[in-house]
N, C-alpha and C positions, 0 to 999 in steps of 0.2 A: 784729601777727601775726594778729589776728582778721579784719582787713580782707583780708589775703592768703587766709586760709582761705575767706572768703565769696566772693571772686573765683574761686577754684578750684572751689568748689561750683557757682557760677553757670555756669562754663564747662562743667562736667560735665553739668549739666542741659541747657544749650543743645546740646551734642553729642548727648546721648541723644534730645532732641527732634528734632534734625535727622535723626538716624538713623531715628527712627520715621517721620518725614515721607517720607524717601527710600524706606523699605521699603513704606509705604502706597502711594506713587506707583508703585513697581515692580509691586506686586500688582495695582493698578488697571489699569496698562498691559497686563500679562500677561493679565488677564481679558477684555480687549477684542479678543481675537484668536480666530480659528478656523482650522481646517486643511482641506485638500483633498488627497486622494490617490486613486490608482486604478491599474488595469492596462489596457494596450491590447493587443488581439488582432486577428488577421485573421479572415476568415470560417471558416477551418478550425480555429480555436482556438489557433493558434500565437501566441506573444507577439511584439510588435513592438518591437524595440530601436531606439533612435536617433530616435524620433518626437518632435516638438516640441509641447508643450502650453503655450498662451499664455492669460493671463487679463488682462482689463482691468476695473478697478473703475470702474463707470459714473459714480459721483458725483465721484471724485477724478481720473479718467483716468490712474490709476497702472497701469503694466504690469508683469506678472510672467511669467517663462518658466521652464520645466523641460524636460529631455530624458529620455526613458525609458531605464532602464538595461538590462542584459542580460536581465532577467526581465520587461521591458515595464512596469516600475513607475515611477511619477512621484510626487512629493510637494511640497506647498506647506505647510510646517509652521506658519507663523505669518502668516496673512492678516488684515488689518484687517477688522472687521465691515463688511458692505456687500453690494451687488449686483454681480455680475460677468458678463461675457460670456466664453465659453470658445471657443478655436479649437484644434483638434487636427489636426496635419499630419504625414504620414509619407511618405517617398519611395516612390512606386509605389502610393499609396493616395489615395482621395478625401478632401478636407478635410471635417472635421465641425465644425459650430458649434452652440453652445448659448447661449441668451440668458437673462438674469435669474436666474442661479444665486445663491442667497442664502447668505451666510456669516454665521452668528450667533455671539454670544459663546460660547466654549468648544465650538463645534460641530466635529465631526470627520466631514466629509462624505466619502463614497466615491463616485467617479464612474469606473466602468469603462466602456470603450467598445470596440466592434468596428468597425474601419474597413473599408469596402468597397474592393475592388481598383479602382484608377484606370484610366483609359483608357491604353492602351499607345500611345506615340508614339515614333517613331524619327526621328532627324535624320541626314541624310547630307550630308557636306561634300565637295565635289569641288574639288580644286585643279588648275588647269592649269599645267603647267610644260613647255611645249614649246620646242623649239629653232627658231630662225628658219631658214627654208629658202631 
């Protein structure tokens, strides 16, 4: 009977030790992230919905992407610590790039941007559908 009680006690200790280890690892992982968010606007101050914001972690070559919502807002809530290159693209606007943006542990960076109006281009397609004479 005492042997059984000892085994149960050891299992309880091992489980609580494992739980402590898992909690510590989770806290350590959570602390190794930062975030980036912002709002995109046009030169008149109107928000830009549907624009694409892309990030590339320069060390890991990991790519992340977000699309602005109806209020022109985008968010990357949990980015690994590192250096990033940012590309912002919106239909009808010039692409904007930023290099070497640093995300630190527990950093909450805000990167608002105003996109310049892009060059207007038109494409006309003419299809000939004539009858033989």
